[in-house]
Residue frames relative to the residue before (quaternion, step in Angstrom):
aa qw qx qy qz dx dy dz
M 1.0000 0.0000 0.0000 0.0000 0.00 0.00 0.00
G 0.1288 -0.8098 0.5708 0.0437 3.54 -0.91 0.93
K 0.7829 -0.3288 0.2404 0.4703 3.50 -1.32 -0.29
E 0.5563 0.6236 -0.4002 0.3763 3.61 1.12 -0.52
Q 0.5504 0.5959 -0.3892 0.4365 3.58 1.22 -0.39
Y 0.7553 0.3694 -0.1777 0.5114 3.59 1.10 -0.74
H 0.5882 0.6323 -0.3526 0.3604 3.58 1.18 -0.58
C 0.4289 0.6326 -0.5525 0.3325 3.55 -0.28 1.32
C 0.6828 -0.5125 0.3253 0.4065 3.57 -1.16 0.49
A 0.6482 0.5480 -0.3298 0.4132 3.61 0.91 -0.85
A 0.7008 0.4405 -0.2606 0.4969 3.61 1.18 -0.48
C 0.5669 0.6162 -0.3653 0.4067 3.59 1.31 0.02
K 0.5282 -0.6570 0.4374 0.3131 3.58 -1.04 0.74
H 0.6522 0.5122 -0.3147 0.4619 3.62 1.22 -0.25
F 0.5083 0.6654 -0.4033 0.3690 3.60 1.30 -0.14
R 0.0305 -0.7977 0.6018 -0.0235 3.57 -0.87 1.01
V 0.2220 -0.7347 0.6254 0.1407 3.53 -1.19 0.65
L 0.0949 -0.7954 0.5984 0.0137 3.55 -0.71 1.13
K 0.0793 -0.7971 0.5984 0.0165 3.57 -0.77 1.06
N 0.0722 0.7842 -0.6083 0.0992 3.55 -0.78 1.15
N 0.8564 -0.0988 0.0423 0.5051 3.57 -0.74 1.09
G 0.7536 -0.4015 0.2075 0.4773 3.57 0.88 0.92
N 0.6155 0.5142 -0.3517 0.4828 3.60 1.27 -0.05
T 0.1956 -0.7717 0.5959 0.1053 3.55 -1.04 0.81
Q 0.0674 -0.7765 0.6265 0.0042 3.54 -0.92 1.04
Y 0.2275 -0.7427 0.6148 0.1367 3.54 -1.08 0.78
F 0.0391 -0.8312 0.5467 -0.0929 3.53 -0.77 1.13
C 0.2915 -0.7170 0.6023 0.1954 3.56 -1.12 0.70
S 0.3384 -0.7692 0.5072 0.1912 3.59 -0.53 1.14
R 0.6302 0.5277 -0.3362 0.4598 3.60 1.18 -0.43
L 0.7646 0.3629 -0.1867 0.4988 3.57 0.83 -1.02
K 0.2871 -0.7604 0.5158 0.2709 3.59 1.28 -0.42
Y 0.5057 0.6439 -0.3705 0.4387 3.52 1.07 0.91
E 0.4317 -0.6608 0.5384 0.2951 3.58 -1.00 0.75
T 0.0392 -0.8121 0.5808 -0.0413 3.56 -0.91 0.94
K 0.3533 -0.6743 0.5853 0.2791 3.55 -1.31 -0.27
P 0.6556 -0.5555 0.3335 0.3878 3.62 -1.08 0.62
N 0.7515 0.4051 -0.2296 0.4674 3.62 0.99 -0.74
Y 0.4525 0.6779 -0.4657 0.3447 3.63 1.22 0.04
Q 0.2044 -0.7658 0.5981 0.1186 3.56 -1.28 0.44
F 0.0260 -0.7697 0.6378 0.0004 3.55 -1.03 0.88
N 0.5974 -0.6036 0.3987 0.3461 3.59 -1.16 0.56
C 0.6443 0.5355 -0.3239 0.4395 3.60 1.18 -0.39
W 0.2889 0.8073 -0.4761 0.1951 3.59 1.31 0.14
E 0.0132 0.7619 -0.6457 0.0480 3.56 -0.92 1.03
P 0.3601 -0.7873 0.4499 0.2191 3.62 -0.27 1.22
K 0.5507 -0.5791 0.4930 0.3439 3.53 -1.23 0.64
E 0.6633 -0.5169 0.3642 0.4003 3.56 -1.21 0.51
S 0.6638 0.5073 -0.3130 0.4518 3.60 0.92 -0.86
V 0.6485 0.5005 -0.3117 0.4814 3.59 1.06 -0.75
L 0.6170 0.5485 -0.3336 0.4551 3.59 1.03 -0.79
K 0.6507 0.5175 -0.3158 0.4572 3.59 0.94 -0.87
I 0.6477 0.5041 -0.3180 0.4746 3.59 0.96 -0.83
M 0.6499 0.5215 -0.3120 0.4564 3.58 0.95 -0.91
Q 0.6654 0.4952 -0.3004 0.4709 3.58 0.93 -0.89
K 0.6332 0.5405 -0.3228 0.4502 3.58 0.98 -0.84
R 0.7407 0.3887 -0.2057 0.5079 3.58 1.08 -0.79
G 0.5132 -0.6931 0.3862 0.3272 3.57 1.30 0.13
V 0.4287 0.6888 -0.4671 0.3514 3.57 1.16 0.66
E 0.3822 -0.7197 0.5352 0.2227 3.57 -0.89 0.95
K 0.5057 -0.6543 0.4727 0.3046 3.58 -1.05 0.76
C 0.7891 0.2939 -0.1521 0.5175 3.60 0.85 -0.91
């Protein structure tokens, strides 16, 4: 298993969830782009919690 197991927007530190009047929007604060949790972009930067799990399991970030 490699980083591709973790590489998705929901695991990125730029991923934001915006809730307005019962509607949920997923947004990348870096790209200023609406996204979905399972999408993948090359600018992916894992959240600190995801990085710790990856390191614990011996998975390289790059």
